[in-house]
Structures are given as structure tokens and as C-alpha cells.
CHARMM internal coordinates of N, CA and C (Angstrom, degrees):
IC EDIT
DIST 1 N 1 CA 1.4345
DIST 1 CA 1 C 1.5079
ANGL 1 N 1 CA 1 C 109.01
DIST 1 C 2 N 1.3093
ANGL 1 CA 1 C 2 N 113.94
DIHE 1 N 1 CA 1 C 2 N 137.30
DIST 2 N 2 CA 1.5181
ANGL 1 C 2 N 2 CA 119.48
DIHE 1 CA 1 C 2 N 2 CA -179.47
DIST 2 CA 2 C 1.5397
ANGL 2 N 2 CA 2 C 109.37
DIHE 1 C 2 N 2 CA 2 C -86.92
DIST 2 C 3 N 1.3271
ANGL 2 CA 2 C 3 N 116.73
DIHE 2 N 2 CA 2 C 3 N 139.99
DIST 3 N 3 CA 1.4696
ANGL 2 C 3 N 3 CA 121.49
DIHE 2 CA 2 C 3 N 3 CA 179.07
DIST 3 CA 3 C 1.4858
ANGL 3 N 3 CA 3 C 113.39
DIHE 2 C 3 N 3 CA 3 C -56.62
DIST 3 C 4 N 1.3867
ANGL 3 CA 3 C 4 N 118.95
DIHE 3 N 3 CA 3 C 4 N -26.17
DIST 4 N 4 CA 1.3988
ANGL 3 C 4 N 4 CA 123.19
DIHE 3 CA 3 C 4 N 4 CA 177.14
DIST 4 CA 4 C 1.4999
ANGL 4 N 4 CA 4 C 115.16
DIHE 3 C 4 N 4 CA 4 C -68.36
DIST 4 C 5 N 1.3468
ANGL 4 CA 4 C 5 N 117.28
DIHE 4 N 4 CA 4 C 5 N -15.41
DIST 5 N 5 CA 1.4229
ANGL 4 C 5 N 5 CA 122.30
DIHE 4 CA 4 C 5 N 5 CA 179.43
DIST 5 CA 5 C 1.4773
ANGL 5 N 5 CA 5 C 111.21
DIHE 4 C 5 N 5 CA 5 C -76.01
DIST 5 C 6 N 1.3144
ANGL 5 CA 5 C 6 N 117.87
DIHE 5 N 5 CA 5 C 6 N -16.37
DIST 6 N 6 CA 1.4911
ANGL 5 C 6 N 6 CA 121.88
DIHE 5 CA 5 C 6 N 6 CA -174.71
DIST 6 CA 6 C 1.5502
ANGL 6 N 6 CA 6 C 111.22
DIHE 5 C 6 N 6 CA 6 C -84.76
DIST 6 C 7 N 1.3319
ANGL 6 CA 6 C 7 N 119.12
DIHE 6 N 6 CA 6 C 7 N 113.31
DIST 7 N 7 CA 1.4432
ANGL 6 C 7 N 7 CA 122.73
DIHE 6 CA 6 C 7 N 7 CA 177.68
DIST 7 CA 7 C 1.5830
ANGL 7 N 7 CA 7 C 107.28
DIHE 6 C 7 N 7 CA 7 C -56.57
DIST 7 C 8 N 1.3070
ANGL 7 CA 7 C 8 N 116.22
DIHE 7 N 7 CA 7 C 8 N 141.83
DIST 8 N 8 CA 1.5089
ANGL 7 C 8 N 8 CA 121.20
DIHE 7 CA 7 C 8 N 8 CA -178.90
DIST 8 CA 8 C 1.4995
ANGL 8 N 8 CA 8 C 110.64
DIHE 7 C 8 N 8 CA 8 C -57.46
DIST 8 C 9 N 1.3564
ANGL 8 CA 8 C 9 N 121.64
DIHE 8 N 8 CA 8 C 9 N -48.61
DIST 9 N 9 CA 1.3786
ANGL 8 C 9 N 9 CA 122.40
DIHE 8 CA 8 C 9 N 9 CA -177.59
DIST 9 CA 9 C 1.5749
ANGL 9 N 9 CA 9 C 112.90
DIHE 8 C 9 N 9 CA 9 C -62.34
DIST 9 C 10 N 1.2970
ANGL 9 CA 9 C 10 N 113.46
DIHE 9 N 9 CA 9 C 10 N -35.42
DIST 10 N 10 CA 1.5093
ANGL 9 C 10 N 10 CA 120.92
DIHE 9 CA 9 C 10 N 10 CA 177.93
DIST 10 CA 10 C 1.5246
ANGL 10 N 10 CA 10 C 107.99
DIHE 9 C 10 N 10 CA 10 C -63.63
DIST 10 C 11 N 1.3304
ANGL 10 CA 10 C 11 N 116.71
DIHE 10 N 10 CA 10 C 11 N -48.46
DIST 11 N 11 CA 1.4469
ANGL 10 C 11 N 11 CA 120.09
DIHE 10 CA 10 C 11 N 11 CA -179.47
DIST 11 CA 11 C 1.5147
ANGL 11 N 11 CA 11 C 113.64
DIHE 10 C 11 N 11 CA 11 C -62.41
DIST 11 C 12 N 1.3513
ANGL 11 CA 11 C 12 N 116.77
DIHE 11 N 11 CA 11 C 12 N -37.49
DIST 12 N 12 CA 1.4734
ANGL 11 C 12 N 12 CA 121.66
DIHE 11 CA 11 C 12 N 12 CA 172.75
DIST 12 CA 12 C 1.4934
ANGL 12 N 12 CA 12 C 114.12
DIHE 11 C 12 N 12 CA 12 C -61.79
DIST 12 C 13 N 1.3532
ANGL 12 CA 12 C 13 N 113.07
DIHE 12 N 12 CA 12 C 13 N -45.66
DIST 13 N 13 CA 1.4912
ANGL 12 C 13 N 13 CA 118.02
DIHE 12 CA 12 C 13 N 13 CA -178.43
DIST 13 CA 13 C 1.5385
ANGL 13 N 13 CA 13 C 108.62
DIHE 12 C 13 N 13 CA 13 C -69.31
DIST 13 C 14 N 1.2761
ANGL 13 CA 13 C 14 N 121.69
DIHE 13 N 13 CA 13 C 14 N -37.89
DIST 14 N 14 CA 1.4861
ANGL 13 C 14 N 14 CA 120.75
DIHE 13 CA 13 C 14 N 14 CA 173.55
DIST 14 CA 14 C 1.5230
ANGL 14 N 14 CA 14 C 112.17
DIHE 13 C 14 N 14 CA 14 C -63.48
DIST 14 C 15 N 1.3164
ANGL 14 CA 14 C 15 N 117.34
DIHE 14 N 14 CA 14 C 15 N -39.71
DIST 15 N 15 CA 1.4505
ANGL 14 C 15 N 15 CA 118.73
DIHE 14 CA 14 C 15 N 15 CA -179.99
DIST 15 CA 15 C 1.5512
ANGL 15 N 15 CA 15 C 111.60
DIHE 14 C 15 N 15 CA 15 C -64.06
DIST 15 C 16 N 1.3202
ANGL 15 CA 15 C 16 N 118.83
DIHE 15 N 15 CA 15 C 16 N -25.79
DIST 16 N 16 CA 1.4359
ANGL 15 C 16 N 16 CA 121.94
DIHE 15 CA 15 C 16 N 16 CA 178.54
DIST 16 CA 16 C 1.5032
ANGL 16 N 16 CA 16 C 112.70
DIHE 15 C 16 N 16 CA 16 C -87.09
DIST 16 C 17 N 1.3512
ANGL 16 CA 16 C 17 N 118.78
DIHE 16 N 16 CA 16 C 17 N -3.60
DIST 17 N 17 CA 1.4402
ANGL 16 C 17 N 17 CA 122.74
DIHE 16 CA 16 C 17 N 17 CA -177.00
DIST 17 CA 17 C 1.5444
ANGL 17 N 17 CA 17 C 107.50
DIHE 16 C 17 N 17 CA 17 C -134.00
DIST 17 C 18 N 1.3069
ANGL 17 CA 17 C 18 N 117.44
DIHE 17 N 17 CA 17 C 18 N 84.84
DIST 18 N 18 CA 1.4940
ANGL 17 C 18 N 18 CA 117.95
DIHE 17 CA 17 C 18 N 18 CA -176.44
DIST 18 CA 18 C 1.5401
ANGL 18 N 18 CA 18 C 115.04
DIHE 17 C 18 N 18 CA 18 C -58.52
DIST 18 C 19 N 1.3372
ANGL 18 CA 18 C 19 N 116.69
DIHE 18 N 18 CA 18 C 19 N -31.73
DIST 19 N 19 CA 1.4881
ANGL 18 C 19 N 19 CA 117.91
DIHE 18 CA 18 C 19 N 19 CA 175.91
DIST 19 CA 19 C 1.5167
ANGL 19 N 19 CA 19 C 110.90
DIHE 18 C 19 N 19 CA 19 C -62.85
DIST 19 C 20 N 1.3098
ANGL 19 CA 19 C 20 N 116.18
DIHE 19 N 19 CA 19 C 20 N -47.24
DIST 20 N 20 CA 1.4589
ANGL 19 C 20 N 20 CA 119.34
DIHE 19 CA 19 C 20 N 20 CA 179.15
DIST 20 CA 20 C 1.4944
ANGL 20 N 20 CA 20 C 111.64
DIHE 19 C 20 N 20 CA 20 C -63.06
DIST 20 C 21 N 1.3855
ANGL 20 CA 20 C 21 N 117.01
DIHE 20 N 20 CA 20 C 21 N -40.10
DIST 21 N 21 CA 1.4287
ANGL 20 C 21 N 21 CA 116.93
DIHE 20 CA 20 C 21 N 21 CA -179.87
DIST 21 CA 21 C 1.5582
ANGL 21 N 21 CA 21 C 110.75
DIHE 20 C 21 N 21 CA 21 C -63.96
DIST 21 C 22 N 1.2567
ANGL 21 CA 21 C 22 N 116.80
DIHE 21 N 21 CA 21 C 22 N -43.03
DIST 22 N 22 CA 1.5284
ANGL 21 C 22 N 22 CA 120.12
DIHE 21 CA 21 C 22 N 22 CA 177.07
DIST 22 CA 22 C 1.4292
ANGL 22 N 22 CA 22 C 110.96
DIHE 21 C 22 N 22 CA 22 C -59.43
DIST 22 C 23 N 1.3070
ANGL 22 CA 22 C 23 N 118.99
DIHE 22 N 22 CA 22 C 23 N -47.83
DIST 23 N 23 CA 1.5506
ANGL 22 C 23 N 23 CA 120.92
DIHE 22 CA 22 C 23 N 23 CA -176.49
DIST 23 CA 23 C 1.5293
ANGL 23 N 23 CA 23 C 108.07
DIHE 22 C 23 N 23 CA 23 C -69.27
DIST 23 C 24 N 1.2909
ANGL 23 CA 23 C 24 N 120.83
DIHE 23 N 23 CA 23 C 24 N -37.40
DIST 24 N 24 CA 1.4766
ANGL 23 C 24 N 24 CA 120.54
DIHE 23 CA 23 C 24 N 24 CA 175.42
DIST 24 CA 24 C 1.4451
ANGL 24 N 24 CA 24 C 111.64
DIHE 23 C 24 N 24 CA 24 C -61.26
DIST 24 C 25 N 1.3266
ANGL 24 CA 24 C 25 N 118.25
DIHE 24 N 24 CA 24 C 25 N -46.98
DIST 25 N 25 CA 1.4293
ANGL 24 C 25 N 25 CA 119.98
DIHE 24 CA 24 C 25 N 25 CA -177.12
DIST 25 CA 25 C 1.4637
ANGL 25 N 25 CA 25 C 117.27
DIHE 24 C 25 N 25 CA 25 C -68.09
DIST 25 C 26 N 1.3955
ANGL 25 CA 25 C 26 N 113.46
DIHE 25 N 25 CA 25 C 26 N -15.68
DIST 26 N 26 CA 1.4975
ANGL 25 C 26 N 26 CA 121.25
DIHE 25 CA 25 C 26 N 26 CA 177.54
DIST 26 CA 26 C 1.4967
ANGL 26 N 26 CA 26 C 112.81
DIHE 25 C 26 N 26 CA 26 C -93.99
DIST 26 C 27 N 1.3252
ANGL 26 CA 26 C 27 N 117.52
DIHE 26 N 26 CA 26 C 27 N -8.91
DIST 27 N 27 CA 1.4825
ANGL 26 C 27 N 27 CA 121.89
DIHE 26 CA 26 C 27 N 27 CA -178.45
DIST 27 CA 27 C 1.5649
ANGL 27 N 27 CA 27 C 109.89
DIHE 26 C 27 N 27 CA 27 C -71.94
DIST 27 C 28 N 1.3180
ANGL 27 CA 27 C 28 N 116.32
DIHE 27 N 27 CA 27 C 28 N 151.23
DIST 28 N 28 CA 1.4987
ANGL 27 C 28 N 28 CA 115.97
DIHE 27 CA 27 C 28 N 28 CA 174.45
DIST 28 CA 28 C 1.4671
ANGL 28 N 28 CA 28 C 108.90
DIHE 27 C 28 N 28 CA 28 C -64.65
DIST 28 C 29 N 1.3564
ANGL 28 CA 28 C 29 N 118.47
DIHE 28 N 28 CA 28 C 29 N 154.95
DIST 29 N 29 CA 1.4442
ANGL 28 C 29 N 29 CA 120.45
DIHE 28 CA 28 C 29 N 29 CA -174.41
DIST 29 CA 29 C 1.5308
ANGL 29 N 29 CA 29 C 113.92
DIHE 28 C 29 N 29 CA 29 C -58.77
DIST 29 C 30 N 1.3165
ANGL 29 CA 29 C 30 N 117.20
DIHE 29 N 29 CA 29 C 30 N -34.88
DIST 30 N 30 CA 1.4548
ANGL 29 C 30 N 30 CA 119.33
DIHE 29 CA 29 C 30 N 30 CA 178.10
DIST 30 CA 30 C 1.5148
ANGL 30 N 30 CA 30 C 113.89
DIHE 29 C 30 N 30 CA 30 C -60.78
DIST 30 C 31 N 1.3753
ANGL 30 CA 30 C 31 N 115.23
DIHE 30 N 30 CA 30 C 31 N -36.18
DIST 31 N 31 CA 1.4773
ANGL 30 C 31 N 31 CA 118.12
DIHE 30 CA 30 C 31 N 31 CA 176.62
DIST 31 CA 31 C 1.4734
ANGL 31 N 31 CA 31 C 111.42
DIHE 30 C 31 N 31 CA 31 C -71.85
DIST 31 C 32 N 1.3383
ANGL 31 CA 31 C 32 N 114.17
DIHE 31 N 31 CA 31 C 32 N -41.36
DIST 32 N 32 CA 1.5119
ANGL 31 C 32 N 32 CA 118.84
DIHE 31 CA 31 C 32 N 32 CA 177.20
DIST 32 CA 32 C 1.5397
ANGL 32 N 32 CA 32 C 111.60
DIHE 31 C 32 N 32 CA 32 C -59.01
DIST 32 C 33 N 1.2944
ANGL 32 CA 32 C 33 N 115.94
DIHE 32 N 32 CA 32 C 33 N -42.05
DIST 33 N 33 CA 1.5357
ANGL 32 C 33 N 33 CA 118.88
DIHE 32 CA 32 C 33 N 33 CA 176.56
DIST 33 CA 33 C 1.4938
ANGL 33 N 33 CA 33 C 111.97
DIHE 32 C 33 N 33 CA 33 C -62.75
DIST 33 C 34 N 1.3505
ANGL 33 CA 33 C 34 N 118.74
DIHE 33 N 33 CA 33 C 34 N -39.31
DIST 34 N 34 CA 1.4635
ANGL 33 C 34 N 34 CA 121.61
DIHE 33 CA 33 C 34 N 34 CA 179.20
DIST 34 CA 34 C 1.5449
ANGL 34 N 34 CA 34 C 108.89
DIHE 33 C 34 N 34 CA 34 C -65.91
DIST 34 C 35 N 1.2911
ANGL 34 CA 34 C 35 N 117.99
DIHE 34 N 34 CA 34 C 35 N -42.57
DIST 35 N 35 CA 1.4675
ANGL 34 C 35 N 35 CA 118.61
DIHE 34 CA 34 C 35 N 35 CA 173.52
DIST 35 CA 35 C 1.5214
ANGL 35 N 35 CA 35 C 116.62
DIHE 34 C 35 N 35 CA 35 C -62.15
DIST 35 C 36 N 1.3445
ANGL 35 CA 35 C 36 N 111.61
DIHE 35 N 35 CA 35 C 36 N -38.72
DIST 36 N 36 CA 1.5470
ANGL 35 C 36 N 36 CA 114.79
DIHE 35 CA 35 C 36 N 36 CA 174.53
DIST 36 CA 36 C 1.4580
ANGL 36 N 36 CA 36 C 113.04
DIHE 35 C 36 N 36 CA 36 C -63.57
DIST 36 C 37 N 1.3451
ANGL 36 CA 36 C 37 N 117.29
DIHE 36 N 36 CA 36 C 37 N -36.90
DIST 37 N 37 CA 1.4774
ANGL 36 C 37 N 37 CA 119.18
DIHE 36 CA 36 C 37 N 37 CA 176.06
DIST 37 CA 37 C 1.5151
ANGL 37 N 37 CA 37 C 110.64
DIHE 36 C 37 N 37 CA 37 C -64.56
DIST 37 C 38 N 1.2629
ANGL 37 CA 37 C 38 N 119.35
DIHE 37 N 37 CA 37 C 38 N -36.03
DIST 38 N 38 CA 1.4829
ANGL 37 C 38 N 38 CA 120.93
DIHE 37 CA 37 C 38 N 38 CA 174.09
DIST 38 CA 38 C 1.4996
ANGL 38 N 38 CA 38 C 109.96
DIHE 37 C 38 N 38 CA 38 C -66.05
DIST 38 C 39 N 1.3035
ANGL 38 CA 38 C 39 N 117.95
DIHE 38 N 38 CA 38 C 39 N -44.90
DIST 39 N 39 CA 1.4512
ANGL 38 C 39 N 39 CA 123.52
DIHE 38 CA 38 C 39 N 39 CA -176.48
DIST 39 CA 39 C 1.5389
ANGL 39 N 39 CA 39 C 109.17
DIHE 38 C 39 N 39 CA 39 C -61.80
DIST 39 C 40 N 1.3607
ANGL 39 CA 39 C 40 N 120.00
DIHE 39 N 39 CA 39 C 40 N -33.69
DIST 40 N 40 CA 1.4000
ANGL 39 C 40 N 40 CA 121.75
DIHE 39 CA 39 C 40 N 40 CA 175.21
DIST 40 CA 40 C 1.5147
ANGL 40 N 40 CA 40 C 117.27
DIHE 39 C 40 N 40 CA 40 C -64.71
DIST 40 C 41 N 1.3193
ANGL 40 CA 40 C 41 N 113.14
DIHE 40 N 40 CA 40 C 41 N -20.30
DIST 41 N 41 CA 1.4829
ANGL 40 C 41 N 41 CA 119.20
DIHE 40 CA 40 C 41 N 41 CA -178.47
DIST 41 CA 41 C 1.5468
ANGL 41 N 41 CA 41 C 114.50
DIHE 40 C 41 N 41 CA 41 C -97.80
DIST 41 C 42 N 1.3087
ANGL 41 CA 41 C 42 N 114.50
DIHE 41 N 41 CA 41 C 42 N -8.89
DIST 42 N 42 CA 1.4181
ANGL 41 C 42 N 42 CA 119.77
DIHE 41 CA 41 C 42 N 42 CA 177.26
DIST 42 CA 42 C 1.5292
ANGL 42 N 42 CA 42 C 115.40
DIHE 41 C 42 N 42 CA 42 C -62.53
DIST 42 C 43 N 1.3282
ANGL 42 CA 42 C 43 N 117.78
DIHE 42 N 42 CA 42 C 43 N 136.07
DIST 43 N 43 CA 1.4363
ANGL 42 C 43 N 43 CA 119.25
DIHE 42 CA 42 C 43 N 43 CA -174.09
DIST 43 CA 43 C 1.5505
ANGL 43 N 43 CA 43 C 114.77
DIHE 42 C 43 N 43 CA 43 C -116.78
DIST 43 C 44 N 1.3226
ANGL 43 CA 43 C 44 N 116.56
DIHE 43 N 43 CA 43 C 44 N 2.18
DIST 44 N 44 CA 1.4373
ANGL 43 C 44 N 44 CA 117.16
DIHE 43 CA 43 C 44 N 44 CA 176.12
DIST 44 CA 44 C 1.5424
ANGL 44 N 44 CA 44 C 109.63
DIHE 43 C 44 N 44 CA 44 C -148.43
DIST 44 C 45 N 1.3459
ANGL 44 CA 44 C 45 N 112.02
DIHE 44 N 44 CA 44 C 45 N 162.55
DIST 45 N 45 CA 1.5121
ANGL 44 C 45 N 45 CA 118.72
DIHE 44 CA 44 C 45 N 45 CA -178.35
DIST 45 CA 45 C 1.5889
ANGL 45 N 45 CA 45 C 106.09
DIHE 44 C 45 N 45 CA 45 C -66.10
DIST 45 C 46 N 1.3047
ANGL 45 CA 45 C 46 N 120.35
DIHE 45 N 45 CA 45 C 46 N -41.67
DIST 46 N 46 CA 1.4214
ANGL 45 C 46 N 46 CA 120.27
DIHE 45 CA 45 C 46 N 46 CA 179.88
DIST 46 CA 46 C 1.5004
ANGL 46 N 46 CA 46 C 114.04
DIHE 45 C 46 N 46 CA 46 C -64.35
DIST 46 C 47 N 1.3229
ANGL 46 CA 46 C 47 N 117.03
DIHE 46 N 46 CA 46 C 47 N -35.50
DIST 47 N 47 CA 1.4642
ANGL 46 C 47 N 47 CA 120.56
DIHE 46 CA 46 C 47 N 47 CA 178.42
DIST 47 CA 47 C 1.5842
ANGL 47 N 47 CA 47 C 107.68
DIHE 46 C 47 N 47 CA 47 C -68.96
DIST 47 C 48 N 1.2865
ANGL 47 CA 47 C 48 N 118.67
DIHE 47 N 47 CA 47 C 48 N -38.97
DIST 48 N 48 CA 1.4949
ANGL 47 C 48 N 48 CA 120.98
DIHE 47 CA 47 C 48 N 48 CA 177.06
DIST 48 CA 48 C 1.5209
ANGL 48 N 48 CA 48 C 109.32
DIHE 47 C 48 N 48 CA 48 C -65.62
DIST 48 C 49 N 1.3123
ANGL 48 CA 48 C 49 N 117.75
DIHE 48 N 48 CA 48 C 49 N -41.05
DIST 49 N 49 CA 1.4770
ANGL 48 C 49 N 49 CA 120.27
DIHE 48 CA 48 C 49 N 49 CA 176.73
DIST 49 CA 49 C 1.5194
ANGL 49 N 49 CA 49 C 112.12
DIHE 48 C 49 N 49 CA 49 C -58.30
DIST 49 C 50 N 1.3244
ANGL 49 CA 49 C 50 N 114.36
DIHE 49 N 49 CA 49 C 50 N -42.70
DIST 50 N 50 CA 1.5173
ANGL 49 C 50 N 50 CA 118.74
DIHE 49 CA 49 C 50 N 50 CA 177.54
DIST 50 CA 50 C 1.5050
ANGL 50 N 50 CA 50 C 110.91
DIHE 49 C 50 N 50 CA 50 C -61.82
DIST 50 C 51 N 1.2936
ANGL 50 CA 50 C 51 N 117.02
DIHE 50 N 50 CA 50 C 51 N -42.81
DIST 51 N 51 CA 1.4396
ANGL 50 C 51 N 51 CA 124.21
DIHE 50 CA 50 C 51 N 51 CA 179.77
DIST 51 CA 51 C 1.5556
ANGL 51 N 51 CA 51 C 108.71
DIHE 50 C 51 N 51 CA 51 C -57.27
DIST 51 C 52 N 1.2921
ANGL 51 CA 51 C 52 N 114.11
DIHE 51 N 51 CA 51 C 52 N -52.39
DIST 52 N 52 CA 1.4943
ANGL 51 C 52 N 52 CA 121.36
DIHE 51 CA 51 C 52 N 52 CA -176.31
DIST 52 CA 52 C 1.5178
ANGL 52 N 52 CA 52 C 110.40
DIHE 51 C 52 N 52 CA 52 C -66.70
DIST 52 C 53 N 1.3350
ANGL 52 CA 52 C 53 N 117.17
DIHE 52 N 52 CA 52 C 53 N -41.24
DIST 53 N 53 CA 1.4383
ANGL 52 C 53 N 53 CA 122.28
DIHE 52 CA 52 C 53 N 53 CA 178.63
DIST 53 CA 53 C 1.5109
ANGL 53 N 53 CA 53 C 110.88
DIHE 52 C 53 N 53 CA 53 C -62.80
DIST 53 C 54 N 1.3536
ANGL 53 CA 53 C 54 N 117.71
DIHE 53 N 53 CA 53 C 54 N -34.50
DIST 54 N 54 CA 1.4219
ANGL 53 C 54 N 54 CA 120.99
DIHE 53 CA 53 C 54 N 54 CA 174.05
DIST 54 CA 54 C 1.5138
ANGL 54 N 54 CA 54 C 114.92
DIHE 53 C 54 N 54 CA 54 C -65.57
DIST 54 C 55 N 1.2998
ANGL 54 CA 54 C 55 N 117.41
DIHE 54 N 54 CA 54 C 55 N -32.97
DIST 55 N 55 CA 1.4520
ANGL 54 C 55 N 55 CA 120.56
DIHE 54 CA 54 C 55 N 55 CA 173.81
DIST 55 CA 55 C 1.4885
ANGL 55 N 55 CA 55 C 110.96
DIHE 54 C 55 N 55 CA 55 C -64.56
DIST 55 C 56 N 1.3649
ANGL 55 CA 55 C 56 N 117.19
DIHE 55 N 55 CA 55 C 56 N -44.29
DIST 56 N 56 CA 1.4514
ANGL 55 C 56 N 56 CA 119.57
DIHE 55 CA 55 C 56 N 56 CA 178.29
DIST 56 CA 56 C 1.4805
ANGL 56 N 56 CA 56 C 114.67
DIHE 55 C 56 N 56 CA 56 C -62.50
DIST 56 C 57 N 1.4114
ANGL 56 CA 56 C 57 N 117.49
DIHE 56 N 56 CA 56 C 57 N -32.28
DIST 57 N 57 CA 1.3912
ANGL 56 C 57 N 57 CA 124.11
DIHE 56 CA 56 C 57 N 57 CA -177.60
DIST 57 CA 57 C 1.5339
ANGL 57 N 57 CA 57 C 113.57
DIHE 56 C 57 N 57 CA 57 C -77.62
DIST 57 C 58 N 1.3461
ANGL 57 CA 57 C 58 N 118.12
DIHE 57 N 57 CA 57 C 58 N -12.36
DIST 58 N 58 CA 1.4288
ANGL 57 C 58 N 58 CA 120.40
DIHE 57 CA 57 C 58 N 58 CA 179.32
DIST 58 CA 58 C 1.5377
ANGL 58 N 58 CA 58 C 111.94
DIHE 57 C 58 N 58 CA 58 C -60.79
DIST 58 C 59 N 1.3036
ANGL 58 CA 58 C 59 N 115.24
DIHE 58 N 58 CA 58 C 59 N 141.27
DIST 59 N 59 CA 1.4528
ANGL 58 C 59 N 59 CA 120.10
DIHE 58 CA 58 C 59 N 59 CA -179.84
DIST 59 CA 59 C 1.5447
ANGL 59 N 59 CA 59 C 110.42
DIHE 58 C 59 N 59 CA 59 C -106.40
END
COOR INIT
IC SEED 1 N 1 CA 1 C
IC BUILD
């Protein structure tokens, strides 16, 4: 995956949530791409935060 694929707000939200960042980086590339597609459709900071918090909550 190319760094340029990462939406800026998604990167900032991941940086503020180390658990989510760790889990995202450990996901298979296909799942990462699916989350990135969702991140590209997010229209607010709160929505992005919910997306990232959902990554951290994955078991």
C-alpha cells in the first residue's frame, strides 16, 4: 500500500489512537484497502473518529 492512499484525516485519527494504528497495520492488505475506501467517504471529524475507534475495538 502506498502512503499516498492514506487520507490525511484518517492518518491523524490513527496517530491519536495507538491501538487502532497497531490493529490497522496488522490487518491484511485487502482489509486495509476496504477501510481506506470507507475513510475516503467520511465527511466529518466525528465520523472519522468513529471509524478509527471501531478499528481499535476489533477483537
